[in-house]
PADREN-827022 format. One record per residue (C-alpha): residue in one letter; x, y, z. Coordinates in steps of 0.05 Angstrom, whole numbers, plus 32768, in hexadecimal, padded with zeros to 4 digits. Layout:
<nodes>
AXYZ
...
</nodes>
This chain:
<nodes>
X85EA7FD4801C
X85BD80128026
X857380108013
X854D8052800F
X8502804F8019
X84D280878008
X848F8085802E
X844F8096800A
X841F80CC8024
X840780BF806A
X844980BF8090
X8478808880A6
X845F804480C0
X846A80308108
X849F7FFD80F7
X84C27FDC80BC
X84D57F9380B7
X85127F83808B
X85297F3F8075
X85687F34804B
X85777EF9801E
X85C27EFC800E
X85E17ED47FD5
X860E7E987FE1
X86527EA88000
X86367EE78021
X861E7EF48068
X85F77F308081
X85F27F5180C4
X85B77F7180E8
X85967FA880BF
X85997FEE80DB
X8558801580CE
X8551806080D4
X8509807980CB
X84FB80C180B6
X84BA80E580A6
X84C180DD805B
X84E6809B8057
X8519806D8077
X85608056806D
X8571800C8076
X85BB7FFB807D
X85CE7FB28076
X86167F9B8084
X862E7F628058
X86707F3D8052
X868F7F03802C
X86CE7EDA802E
X870F7EE18006
X87017EA67FD8
X86C17EC37FBB
X86BE7EC87F70
X86C07F0C7F4F
X86807F257F2F
X863C7F447F3F
X86107F297F76
X85C97F3C7F8B
X85AE7F437FD1
X85637F3E7FD7
X853F7F69800B
X84F77F5F8020
X84D77F91804F
X84907FA08067
X846D7FD58092
X84357FD280C5
X84017FC8808F
X84257F87807B
X842F7FA08034
X846E7F7D801B
X84A27F9C7FED
X84DF7F7E7FCC
X85217F9D7FB6
X85607F807F96
X85A47FA07FA0
X85E07F8F7F72
X86247F847F93
X86627F827F67
X869E7F5C7F82
X86E27F747F66
X872A7F6F7F79
X87317FBB7F7C
X86FF7FF17F8C
X86F880377FA6
X86CE80467FE3
X86AF808B7FEE
X86AD809B8037
X869280D5805F
X867C81198042
X86838157806E
X866D819E805D
X868D81D78084
X866B8200809F
X862C81D580A1
X85FB821080AE
X860382448078
X85DC8276804E
X85D982808003
X861982A17FE9
X864582868021
X8685825E8012
X868882168029
X86BA81DC8028
X86A181988013
X86D181618029
X86CB81188011
X86F480DE802B
X870680A77FF8
X872D80677FFF
X874980337FCD
X87457FEB7FE1
X876D7FB37FC1
X87A87FD77FA2
X87DA80107FA6
X87B980487F7F
X877F80577F51
X877480947F24
X873180AF7F11
X870180EA7F17
X86D681017F51
X8698812D7F4D
X865B813D7F76
X8620816A7F85
X85F881867FBF
X85AC817D7FB6
X857181937FE1
X8551815E800D
X8512815E7FE3
X853681667FA1
X8508815D7F65
X8540814F7F33
X854581967F18
X858F81A37F09
X858781ED7F18
X857A81DD7F61
X85B981B27F68
X85FC81D07F7F
X863081AD7F54
X867581987F6D
X86A5819C7F31
X86C4815D7F12
X870E81567F27
X874681247F1B
X875780FB7F58
X878B80C77F68
X8779809B7FA3
X87A8806F7FCA
X87928050800B
X876A808E8021
X876280D58009
X873781128018
X871B813B7FDE
X870681837FEF
X86DC81B37FC5
X86DB81FE7FD5
X869782167FBF
X867082577FC5
X862682487FCA
X85FA826B7F97
X85CD82A27FB1
X859182817F90
X859A82407FB6
X855C82267FD9
X855882268024
X855681E38048
X857E81A48056
X85AD818A8020
X85C98145800E
X860C81387FEC
X861481087FB1
X865D80F57FA2
X867680C87F6A
X86BD80AD7F5B
X86C7808C7F17
X870580677EFD
X8716802A7ED4
X870A80007F11
X86C280177F12
X8696804C7F32
X868A80597F7C
X865080847F94
X8639809F7FD7
X85FE80C97FEF
X860980ED8031
X85C981088050
X85BF814B8075
X86068164806A
X85F281AE8065
X85B981DB807D
X85AD82188052
X858B82508078
X8580829B8070
X85B282C98093
X857B82E180C3
X853982BF80D1
X850982B1810A
X84CE82828113
X849682838147
X8465824B8152
X8419824D815E
X8409826181A6
X83F7822981D6
X83C3823A820C
X83BD8211824C
X838B82008267
X835981FF822D
X831B820E8257
X831F824E827E
X82F2827682AB
X82FB82C182B1
X833982D182DB
X8355828982D9
X83A2828382D4
X83B78272828D
X83FA82688269
X8407827C8221
X8444825E8201
X8465826781BD
X84A2824381A1
X84D682728181
X8512825D8158
X854D82808135
X854B826080F0
X8582828D80D4
X85CE828A80D2
X85DC82C48102
X85C882D1814B
X858982FB8154
X85698325818A
X851D83238185
X84E1833E81A9
X84A2831481B3
X845F833281C8
X8415833381B5
X83CF834081CF
X838B831D81DD
X8353833981B3
X8309832A81C1
X82E783088186
X82A98334818D
X82B8837D819D
X82DF839981D7
X832683B081E7
X8363838381DE
X838F836D8219
X83DA8373820B
X840E833E821B
X845183558239
X848983578206
X84C583288212
X850B833281F5
X853C82F881EA
X857B82E781C2
X857F82A78199
X85BD8289817A
X85B8826B8134
X858A822D8137
X8578823A817F
X852F82328195
X850D824B81D5
X84C6824E81F1
X84A882908206
X8472828B823B
X844082BB825B
X841F82A8829C
X83E382D582A4
X839A82D682BA
X836482CB8287
X833883078274
X82FF831882A4
X82CE831A826A
X82B882D68251
X82B682C78207
X82E782B581D0
X832982DB81CF
X835A82D98196
X83A282D281AD
X83D182F4817B
X841E82F18183
X84578310815C
X84A38309815C
X84CE83438143
X851883518136
X853D838B8116
X8565835F80E5
X852B833D80C0
X84E0833780B9
X84BB831F80F7
X848E82E28100
X844382E4810C
X842B82A08122
X83E3828B8117
X83B282A78149
X838D82778178
X834D827D81A0
X834B828281EB
X8305826B8201
X82F2828E8242
X82B18272825C
X8288827C829A
X828E824382CD
X824B822782B7
X822882308274
X81EB820C8257
X81F681F28211
X81B981D581ED
X81CE81A381B7
X81898194819C
X813E819681A8
X811081638187
X80C48161818F
X80A2811D819D
X80798126815D
X807E81598125
X8034816D8128
X8001817E815C
X7FC081A38165
X7FB781E4818D
X7FAF81D281D7
X7FD3818F81D1
X8013817F81F7
X8054816D81D5
X8092815081F6
X80D3817281E2
X8113814881EB
X814F817481FC
X8198816381F4
X81C181918221
X820281978247
X822B81C68272
X826481DE8247
X827E82118279
X82C582128293
X82B081EB82D2
X827581C082B8
X824281A082E6
X820A81CB8303
X81C081D6830E
X81A381FA82D2
X8160821982BE
X814782268277
X8107823B8255
X80EA8213821B
X80B7823881EF
X808C822A81B3
X808582688189
X8055826B814E
X80598293810E
X802082BF8126
X804182CD8169
X802082998196
X804E828281CE
X804E824A8201
X808882438233
X809C820D8264
X80D682118296
X810881D982A1
X813981D382DA
X816C819C82E7
X81B4818782ED
X81E1818682AF
X8228816E82A9
X826281708277
X82458137824D
X8207813F8221
X81C981298247
X817F81228239
X814581498255
X80FA814A8245
X80CA81858248
X807F8185823A
X806781C28215
X801F81D48201
X801281EB81BA
X7FF4823081C1
X7FB1824281A1
X7F9882838183
X7F9282C281AD
X7F5E82D181E3
X7F1882BF81CF
X7F3282928197
X7F3C82CE816A
X7F7882DD8140
X7FA182B5810E
X7FB982708121
X8000825D810F
X800D822180E3
X8053821380FE
X8076821D8140
X80C082248150
X80E2820A818E
X810B823E81B4
X8137822F81EF
X814E826A821A
X817682738259
X815B82948297
X817C82D5827F
X815382D2823F
X818E82C08212
X817A829281D8
X819E824F81DE
X817D822A81A4
X814782348170
X812781FC8147
X80FD821F8111
X80BB81FF80F9
X80C381C48129
X807981B68132
X804281BC80FF
X7FFC81CC8117
X7FC6819A8104
X7F8081AD80F2
X7F4B81858117
X7F1B816480E6
X7EDA813E80F5
X7ED580FF80CA
X7E8F80E480BE
X7E8E809F809D
X7E4E808F8077
X7E4480458069
X7E2280328028
X7E0A7FEC801A
X7DD37FC97FF3
X7D8E7FCD8013
X7D627F90801B
X7D307F857FE2
X7CE87F777FF8
X7CE27F437FC0
X7D1F7F1E7FDB
X7D307F0A7F93
X7D507F4E7F87
X7D827F427FC0
X7DA07F087F99
X7DAA7F2C7F57
X7DF37F407F4C
X7E037F887F37
X7DEA7F947EF0
X7DC07F547EEC
X7D767F517EDC
X7D427F1A7ED2
X7D387F0E7E88
X7D067ED57E89
X7CE37EA77EBB
X7CBF7E647EB8
X7CA17E387EED
X7CB17DEE7EF7
X7C847DD67F2E
X7C957DFB7F6D
X7CD77E137F4E
X7CDD7E557F29
X7D177E587EF8
X7D307E9E7EE7
X7D5B7EAB7EA9
X7D897EE57EB8
X7DA97F197E8B
X7DEF7F007EA0
X7DE27EBB7E80
X7DD77E9C7EC4
X7D9B7E7D7EE6
X7D7B7E897F29
X7D487E5C7F4A
X7D127E6E7F7C
X7CDB7E4D7FA4
X7CA77E807FB2
X7CCB7EC07FC5
X7D097E9C7FDF
X7D467E937FB3
X7D657E4E7FB6
X7DAC7E4F7FD2
X7DA47E977FEB
X7D6D7E90801E
X7D817E608055
X7D3E7E3C8053
X7D4B7E28800B
X7D8F7E048009
X7DAE7DF27FC6
X7DB47DA77FD6
X7DAE7D677FAD
X7D627D687FB3
X7D607DAE7F95
X7D8C7D9B7F5B
X7D5E7D607F4D
X7D257D927F48
X7D517DBF7F1D
X7D5D7D857EED
X7D137D777EEA
X7D087DC07ED7
X7D3C7DB97EA0
X7D1E7D787E85
X7CD87D957E83
X7CF27DC67E4F
X7D057D8C7E22
X7CC27D727E0A
X7CE37D437DD9
X7D097D227E11
X7CCC7D187E3D
X7CA47CFD7E02
X7CDE7CCF7DF1
X7CDB7CAF7E36
X7C987C8F7E23
X7CB47C6F7DE5
X7CF37C5B7E09
X7CCE7C387E41
X7CA57C107E0E
X7CE47BFC7DE9
X7D057BE77E2A
X7CC77BBC7E3B
X7CCA7B997DF7
X7D147B8D7DFC
X7D0B7B717E43
X7CD67B407E2B
X7D047B287DF3
X7D407B1F7E22
X7D147AFC7E55
X7CFD7ACA7E1F
X7D457ABC7E0C
X7D587AB27E54
X7D1E7A827E60
X7D327A5A7E23
X7D797A527E3C
X7D647A3C7E82
X7D4E7A537EC5
X7D907A507EEB
X7DBA7A8C7EFE
X7DFA7A6A7F10
X7E1D7A7B7ECF
X7E1D7AC77ED6
X7E617AE67EC6
X7E847B187EF3
X7E737B507EC4
X7E297B3E7EC6
X7E2B7B3D7F12
X7E4B7B837F0F
X7E0E7B9C7EE8
X7DE17B857F21
X7E0C7BA97F54
X7E0A7BE87F29
X7DBE7BE37F23
X7DB77BE07F6F
X7DE77C1B7F78
X7DC17C4A7F4A
X7D7A7C337F5D
X7D557C727F74
X7D257C4A7F9F
X7D5C7C297FC7
X7D927C467FF3
X7DD27C237FDD
X7E0C7C1D800E
X7E4C7C347FEE
X7E5B7C317FA4
X7E597BEF7F7F
X7E787BD07F57
X7EBC7BE77F71
X7EE47BC87F38
X7EDB7BB37EF0
X7EC57BDA7EB3
X7E857BF47ED5
X7EA97C0F7F14
X7EBD7C547EF6
X7E757C607EDF
X7E597C4B7F23
X7E897C7B7F47
X7E787CB57F19
X7E2D7CAB7F1F
X7E317CA77F6B
X7E5A7CE87F72
X7E337D267F5A
X7E737D507F62
X7E9C7D257F33
X7EB57D4B7EF5
X7E857D4B7EB9
X7EBD7D3A7E89
X7ECC7CFB7EB0
X7E877CE07EA0
X7E927CE97E56
X7ED47CC27E5B
X7EB27C8A7E82
X7E837C7B7E48
X7EBB7C6F7E15
X7EE47C477E47
X7EA87C1A7E57
X7E9B7C0B7E0E
X7EE37BF77E02
X7EE77BCA7E40
X7EA37BA97E36
X7EB77B907DF1
X7EF77B6D7E08
X7ED97B347E32
X7EEB7AEA7E26
X7EBB7ABA7E03
X7EA37A7B7E26
X7EB97A3A7E02
X7E937A067E2A
X7E4A79FF7E11
X7E2B79F37E54
X7E527A2C7E74
X7E407A597E39
X7DF67A487E3E
X7DF37A597E88
X7E197A9A7E7D
X7DED7AAE7E42
X7DAE7AA17E69
X7DC67AC77EA7
X7DDA7B037E7B
X7D977B047E56
X7D707AFE7E97
X7D997B377EB7
X7D8F7B637E7A
X7D447B567E7D
X7D427B6A7EC7
X7D687BAB7EB8
X7D3B7BBB7E7D
X7CFC7BB27EA6
X7D177BE07EDD
X7D2D7C137EA8
X7CE77C127E89
X7CC87C1B7ECE
X7CF37C597EDD
X7CE27C787E99
X7C987C6C7EA2
X7C997C8B7EE7
X7CBF7CC97ECE
X7C8E7CD17E95
X7C517CCA7EC0
X7C6B7CF97EF7
X7C8A7D297EC4
X7CC87D267EEF
X7D0B7D0A7EDA
X7D367D1B7F16
X7D827D147F1D
X7D7E7CD17F41
X7D507CB47F0B
X7D7E7CCE7ED5
X7DBB7CAD7EF5
X7D937C6D7F00
X7D807C6C7EB6
X7DC97C777EA2
X7DE07C3E7ED0
X7DA97C0F7EB7
X7DB97C1E7E6E
X7E017C0C7E7B
X7DEC7BCD7EA1
X7DBD7BB87E68
X7DF37BC37E34
X7E297B9C7E59
X7DF87B627E67
X7DE27B5F7E1E
X7E2B7B617E07
X7E3A7B267E35
X7DFD7B017E19
X7E137B0D7DD1
X7E5A7AF77DE1
X7E407AB17DF4
X7E0D7AA77DBB
X7E407A867D8D
X7E4D7A4F7DBF
X7E037A457DD1
X7DE17A487D8C
X7E017A207D54
X7DDB7A497D21
X7DFF7A8A7D38
X7E407A977D13
X7E7B7ABC7D32
X7E6D7AF67D04
X7E247AFA7D1B
X7E3A7AF67D65
X7E6D7B2F7D5B
X7E387B597D37
X7E097B4F7D71
X7E3D7B677DA2
X7E4B7BA57D79
X7E017BB57D75
X7DF97BAE7DC0
X7E387BD87DCE
X7E217C0F7D9E
X7DDC7C117DBB
X7DF67C157E02
X7E2C7C497DF2
X7DFE7C787DCB
X7DC67C777E00
X7DF87C7B7E3A
X7E1D7CB57E1A
X7DDC7CDD7E13
X7DC87CD07E5C
X7E0E7CDF7E77
X7E117D1E7E4D
X7DCF7D357E6B
X7DEA7D297EB1
X7E2E7D497E9F
X7E0D7D897E87
X7DE27D897EC6
X7E227D857EEF
X7E417DBE7EC8
X7E047DE97ED6
X7E057DD37F1F
X7E4E7DE77F29
X7E437E2B7F07
X7E027E367F2C
X7E207E287F70
X7E5B7E577F63
X7E2C7E8F7F4B
X7DFC7E837F84
X7E347E8C7FB7
X7E3D7ED27F9C
X7DF27EDE7F9E
X7DEF7EC57FE6
X7E267EF77FF9
X7E027F2E7FD4
X7DC27F1F7FF9
X7DE57F16803C
X7E047F5C8036
X7DC07F7A8028
X7D9A7F54805C
X7DC77F3C8094
X7E067F688096
X7E087F9E80CB
X7E3E7FD380C5
X7E4C80008100
X7E7E803A80FC
X7E8580788128
X7E9B80BE8116
X7EE280D08128
X7F11810B812E
X7F4E81128102
X7F85814580F9
X7FA5816280BB
X7FE6814080A9
X7FD5810580D6
X7FB480C180D1
X7F7580AE80F7
X7F53806B8101
X7F0A805B80F1
X7EF1801A8110
X7EBC7FF580E6
X7E967FBD8109
X7E7C7F8A80D6
X7E487F5A80F3
X7E337F2180C6
X7DEF7F0580DB
X7DEA7ED5809F
X7DFE7E8D8098
X7E327E998062
X7E7A7EB18068
X7E827EF68049
X7EBE7F108023
X7EB37F5B8021
X7ED37F967FFD
X7ECE7FDD8017
X7ECD80147FE2
X7EE280558004
X7ED480987FE3
X7F0780C88000
X7EFD81147FFC
X7F39811C7FCC
X7F7680FA7FB1
X7F9F81187FE9
X7F7B80EC801B
X7F9180A38022
X7F8080628044
X7FC0804A8064
X7FA780088083
X7F907FD6806D
X7FB27FD8802A
X7F857FFC7FF8
X7F827FFD7FAC
X7F6A80377F81
X7F7A807F7F74
X7F5B80C57F6E
X7F3980BE7FB1
X7F12807E7FA2
X7F3380417FC1
X7F207FF97FD1
X7F327FD48011
X7F2D7F898019
X7F1B7F538015
X7F037F50805D
X7EEB7F0B8074
X7EAF7F0C80A3
X7E9A7EC580B8
X7E527EB080BC
X7E307EC680FD
X7E707EEA810D
X7E8E7F308116
X7ECC7F5280FB
X7EE87F96810D
X7F0D7FBB80D5
X7F3E7FF280EA
X7F3E802380B1
X7F7A805280B6
X7F6D8092808E
X7FA180C88081
X7F8781108085
X7FB0813F8058
X7FCD8181806F
X7FA381A6803B
X7F5F819A805C
X7F3281D8805F
X7EF181C0807D
X7EE481AC80C5
X7EB8816F80B2
X7EC0813C807A
X7E9081048067
X7EAF80C4804C
X7E8080938029
X7E93804A8033
X7E7080178006
X7E707FCF8020
X7E677F9B7FE9
X7E777F517FE1
X7EB97F427FC1
X7EA87F427F76
X7EB27F037F4D
X7EA57EED7F06
X7E627ECB7EF9
X7E637E897ED2
X7E317E867E99
X7E077E477EA3
X7E097E317E59
X7DD27E627E47
X7DA57E447E7C
X7DB67DFE7E66
X7D987E037E21
X7DBA7DE67DE4
</nodes>
């Protein structure tokens, strides 16, 4: 079995692996593989035994190349009792020309019988036949009778239009027994009668010095049918001007298909440079051959070759030094020597600066570094200054080895003058605390405190000429906010007048509750846990006593006690506490034992009377001093809750104590007490809640005012002038010294000369030359240095530029303080 493989573009693989899977009753031998440039032929011997059944069998072949790409093929094998085998194909003569006569002999044999009759035909096709019938040389169809073995011969004259090249033979014998085919490769070579070929010259060695021995060799071949006598000669022509040097002509005779090398052993030209070697082969019988010319490179023993020159930076100012990194080698015929070169900077206006370099260079590319000074204008500073300089590298003989145009741009030196702008301290001190755009709309005095209504909807407080929370001597602490609440309450004349009536009502209610308590007994052993909690709450909120911790810690009154004790607790939480207390106070259990109920009712009434007396006392003091105060307000709220809970506990036990009190009357009494407590407590808690809202907003706004005042009064900004260069970045160092007691978050607004300028670091925001940098944190009593990196564009015209830098606190939104708390 013969398998033909055609390789794709790229040439043959290194090896081919073939595996054969024969059918049952067949055995195969070792595959024989013949690899060619365009394909391969795989021949696989196979045999079977005499008892095998007749029919068609298939042998599977799997083969792969170096790339491990697998292919599969399947070959049919027909087993018969009789068959014809086509053997060898021989063309005589094998080397011919178009129009020549040839004999094509085919050997055939019949296996399995005495004789078989049929027809034999064939064709000769080019090796790279594309299937076109006009390129095939047909062997006519003839009758043939085959016994054991027979030779069939065709006498053919080749057409004169036949293509030159190698030919294959396809032979087919057909009969009733079947068809036998055979392809025989490379049976004939069709060549012209006369023809020569000469290969490209080969020069050895490749690197030559003038006068070095050199050999020039060309490969000649007679590609025709007849012997030829040819003459081979040529010359060496300089690539750039000059006379050619001839090569001695050689005469030789070549038989058909014979090839021979022609060699010249000479000395290389004495003139270094590139020489073109041109050869020609001539004969009288046919056209000659002119192989491609090649270059003979004749170099001096040592030659400096500069691969590249790169400056250490692409810009510089006149008078500055620039390092130039060179990449160079000795590409002469005998590399490795001491070399000297000149490296120059040449400007567009003719300025020149040159530095010499000397050192050893070898056949490999090496590094060298030269320092060159950027030249300035002519003598006396007159004349035009170049904007760009080229790097020129020359040999000691003045020959230019390399030029890098516009390698260095000249920078213009610019003086940068930063001018710091910040708010100036106001002699009134109040002006320092006003935020940008604010003004004082109205003022009123409350004792030592001056309250200022501002156009922003906020408030500002002052004692004398010092602003609370801004000046360090006037902290915005709990004592201040008590004073602020007093100032608020003084505006509410109805509230202050109501304190007088409320204290009288509390006194009357206390007398009534005291009488009820005395009627029920003097003991205090029957007080419930909730009544005891009211006493704990009263001690916690008492402004004249310093309570330890928050009490009670559990029960319905615990959330209220915690909220009143923590001024920073959310205002909304206080409103929720009121509704939760009302619901929990109404869900207590009633006492069923009369004695137990009597003691509980008496203890609750007595406790309520105590709370009412203390509440009346606080109201009277606030009215007489015209001062409510945050602690008094919280104490009143706590006492109102304590009174309400104690009275609810008293009403809950009345049914068991007094037989004339019906359950309906007892429940109505509880509801009345709960409603009274809840409504009064809600008003007091709401007053405190609004005060907390104003406090939170005021503290947030005052922090901004403190920063505004600290910048004006206590921030020192130091910055020095600096030099920059066009197309380069320069750094301005700003020293920020914070002498105040508050941490400052600052923003720097930088007004650049134009949109071409830029602040590279820190990251800036803005456009059209106006950018903002920050925030920059400067701790209290601390310092911070800001490195402002400014890019100077290449388009600058002036020698000095002023850059205003405004330093301001980081802006924030002000929180309107509920219109100053009114409403």
